[in-house]
C-alpha positions as CSV (number, residue, x, y, z in Angstrom):
1,X,0.0,0.0,0.0
2,X,2.0,2.9,-1.3
3,X,1.1,6.4,-2.4
4,X,1.9,8.3,-5.5
5,X,4.0,10.6,-3.3
6,X,6.1,7.9,-1.8
7,X,6.6,6.3,-5.2
8,X,7.6,9.6,-6.7
9,X,10.3,10.1,-4.0
10,X,11.7,6.6,-4.8
11,X,11.8,7.3,-8.5
12,X,13.7,10.5,-7.9
13,X,16.1,8.7,-5.6
14,X,16.4,6.0,-8.3
15,X,17.6,8.5,-10.9
16,X,20.3,9.6,-8.6
17,X,21.4,6.1,-7.7
18,X,21.6,5.2,-11.3
19,X,23.9,8.1,-11.9
20,X,26.3,6.9,-9.1
21,X,26.3,3.3,-10.5
22,X,23.1,1.6,-9.3
23,X,21.2,-0.4,-11.9
24,X,17.6,-1.0,-11.2
25,X,14.6,-2.8,-12.6
26,X,11.1,-1.4,-12.7
27,X,8.6,-3.3,-10.5
28,X,6.3,-5.9,-12.1
29,X,3.0,-4.6,-13.4
30,X,0.3,-6.0,-11.2
31,X,-3.5,-5.5,-11.0
32,X,-5.0,-3.2,-8.5
33,X,-5.9,-4.9,-5.2
34,X,-9.5,-6.2,-5.8
35,X,-10.5,-6.1,-2.1
36,X,-9.7,-2.5,-1.1
37,X,-13.1,-1.1,-2.1
38,X,-14.8,-3.7,0.1
39,X,-12.4,-3.0,2.9
40,X,-13.0,0.8,2.7
41,X,-16.7,0.1,2.8
42,X,-16.3,-2.0,5.9
43,X,-17.5,-5.3,4.5
44,X,-16.8,-8.1,7.0
45,X,-13.8,-10.2,6.1
46,X,-12.6,-7.8,3.4
47,X,-9.6,-6.6,5.5
48,X,-8.4,-10.2,5.8
49,X,-8.8,-10.8,2.1
50,X,-7.0,-7.5,1.2
51,X,-4.2,-8.3,3.6
52,X,-3.6,-11.8,2.2
53,X,-3.8,-10.5,-1.4
54,X,-1.2,-7.8,-0.6
55,X,1.1,-10.2,1.1
56,X,1.0,-12.8,-1.6
57,X,1.4,-10.2,-4.3
58,X,4.5,-8.8,-2.6
59,X,5.9,-12.3,-2.1
60,X,5.5,-13.1,-5.8
61,X,7.4,-9.9,-6.8
62,X,10.2,-10.8,-4.4
63,X,10.5,-14.4,-5.7
64,X,10.5,-13.2,-9.3
65,X,13.3,-10.8,-8.6
66,X,15.2,-13.5,-6.8
67,X,14.9,-15.9,-9.6
68,X,15.7,-13.4,-12.4
69,X,19.2,-12.5,-13.5
70,X,18.4,-8.9,-12.7
71,X,18.6,-9.8,-9.0
72,X,22.4,-9.7,-9.3
73,X,22.0,-6.0,-9.8
74,X,20.9,-3.4,-7.3
75,X,17.2,-2.8,-7.1
76,X,15.3,0.1,-5.6
77,X,11.8,-0.6,-4.3
78,X,9.1,1.6,-2.8
79,X,8.0,-0.9,-0.2
80,X,9.5,-3.2,2.5
81,X,8.2,-6.7,2.7
82,X,8.2,-6.7,6.5
83,X,6.1,-3.5,6.5
84,X,3.1,-5.5,5.5
85,X,2.7,-6.5,9.1
86,X,1.9,-2.9,10.1
87,X,-1.4,-3.0,8.3
88,X,-2.1,-6.6,9.5
89,X,-1.8,-5.7,13.1
90,X,-3.9,-2.6,12.6
91,X,-6.7,-4.1,10.6
92,X,-7.1,-7.8,11.5
93,X,-8.8,-9.4,14.5
94,X,-6.9,-12.0,16.6
95,X,-8.1,-15.0,14.7
96,X,-7.2,-13.5,11.3
97,X,-3.9,-12.3,12.7
98,X,-3.0,-15.8,13.8
99,X,-3.5,-17.2,10.3
100,X,-1.7,-14.2,8.7
101,X,1.3,-14.5,10.9
102,X,1.7,-18.2,10.2
103,X,1.6,-17.5,6.4
104,X,3.9,-14.5,6.7
105,X,6.6,-16.5,8.5
106,X,6.5,-19.1,5.8
107,X,6.7,-16.6,2.9
108,X,9.3,-14.4,4.6
109,X,11.9,-17.2,4.3
110,X,11.9,-16.6,0.5
111,X,12.6,-12.9,0.7
112,X,16.1,-11.5,0.6
113,X,16.7,-8.7,3.1
114,X,17.5,-5.3,1.6
115,X,20.9,-3.7,2.0
116,X,19.3,-0.5,3.2
117,X,15.9,0.8,4.2
118,X,15.0,4.5,3.8
119,X,12.0,5.6,6.0
120,X,10.4,9.0,5.1
121,X,9.0,10.1,8.5
122,X,6.5,12.8,8.9
123,X,4.4,14.0,12.0
124,X,0.8,13.2,11.8
125,X,-0.4,16.8,11.6
126,X,1.8,17.4,8.6
127,X,0.6,14.1,7.0
128,X,-3.0,15.1,7.5
129,X,-2.4,18.5,5.9
130,X,-0.8,16.8,2.9
131,X,-3.7,14.4,2.5
132,X,-6.2,17.3,2.9
133,X,-4.4,19.2,0.1
134,X,-5.0,16.2,-2.2
135,X,-8.7,15.9,-1.4
136,X,-9.7,17.0,-4.9
137,X,-7.3,14.5,-6.4
138,X,-8.8,11.7,-4.4
139,X,-12.4,12.7,-5.4
140,X,-11.5,13.0,-9.1
141,X,-10.1,9.5,-9.0
142,X,-13.2,8.2,-7.3
143,X,-11.4,7.6,-4.0
144,X,-12.2,8.6,-0.5
145,X,-9.5,10.4,1.5
146,X,-8.3,8.4,4.5
147,X,-10.0,9.2,7.8
148,X,-7.9,11.5,10.0
149,X,-8.2,9.1,12.9
150,X,-7.1,6.2,10.9
151,X,-4.2,8.3,9.5
152,X,-3.0,9.1,13.0
153,X,-3.3,5.4,14.1
154,X,-1.4,4.3,11.0
155,X,1.3,6.9,11.3
156,X,1.8,5.9,15.0
157,X,2.1,2.2,13.9
158,X,4.7,3.2,11.3
159,X,6.7,5.1,13.9
160,X,6.6,2.2,16.4
161,X,7.6,-0.3,13.7
162,X,10.6,1.6,12.5
163,X,11.7,2.6,16.0
164,X,12.1,-1.1,16.8
165,X,13.3,-2.1,13.3
166,X,16.8,-3.6,13.3
167,X,16.9,-6.2,10.5
168,X,18.9,-4.0,8.1
169,X,20.7,-0.6,8.1
170,X,18.0,2.1,8.3
171,X,18.0,5.7,7.2
172,X,15.2,7.8,8.8
173,X,14.5,11.0,6.9
174,X,12.4,13.6,8.7
175,X,10.3,15.2,6.0
176,X,7.9,17.6,7.8
177,X,9.5,20.6,6.2
178,X,10.4,19.1,2.9
179,X,8.3,18.9,-0.3
180,X,8.7,15.5,-1.8
181,X,9.2,17.1,-5.2
182,X,12.7,18.0,-4.1
183,X,15.1,20.0,-6.2
184,X,18.6,18.7,-7.2
185,X,20.5,20.1,-4.1
186,X,18.1,18.3,-1.7
187,X,18.3,15.0,-3.7
188,X,22.1,15.2,-3.8
189,X,22.2,15.7,0.0
190,X,19.9,12.7,0.5
191,X,22.1,10.6,-1.8
192,X,25.1,11.6,0.3
193,X,23.3,10.4,3.4
194,X,22.6,7.1,1.7
195,X,26.3,6.7,1.0
196,X,27.2,7.4,4.6
197,X,24.8,4.8,6.2
198,X,26.6,2.0,8.0
199,X,25.2,-0.5,10.4
200,X,22.3,0.4,12.6
201,X,20.0,3.5,12.3
202,X,21.0,6.9,11.0
203,X,18.7,10.0,11.3
204,X,18.7,12.8,8.8
205,X,16.8,16.1,8.9
206,X,17.0,18.0,5.6
207,X,17.8,21.7,5.9
């Protein structure tokens, strides 16, 4: 579950990484998630269906990358496989979560850990303003903007997840005062931070 904004940020970063020697492959073309509309409408069981579909789709992408010759190159992705659990713990009941966790543990064994994770962090109030500014875009696309309460809960879940994340090197970028349509100087600065990341977590606040 990514947004156009987050994908755009990754594509800009991808251009810079290509310049400094990172090859990349575009993500596979996949159909829209068929259960999201029912989930948004609150249909019983739709959250579980949407979560399993998302998990299996991401797993398939990872397996295809692993099996292809392109996997020997560097790949930039706009999602983290482990992040799928954020939505599961937020949206599923205990029985559904039990089944989901068993399936996740089986599928995760096929996924190669990334060399680096970049987390674009933003305070909830700034996130809500950005979503509000896109209200017309949501309506024109036939979508309903996320509820402000759900946004707060989701953002807190992201913060908690990445605060405890230790599986790979992590770069946390604080973006409350940064437009994601960054200019060249900001992108160059971000790429420099990526190059400097070692083990553990590094925090970066753009100026």
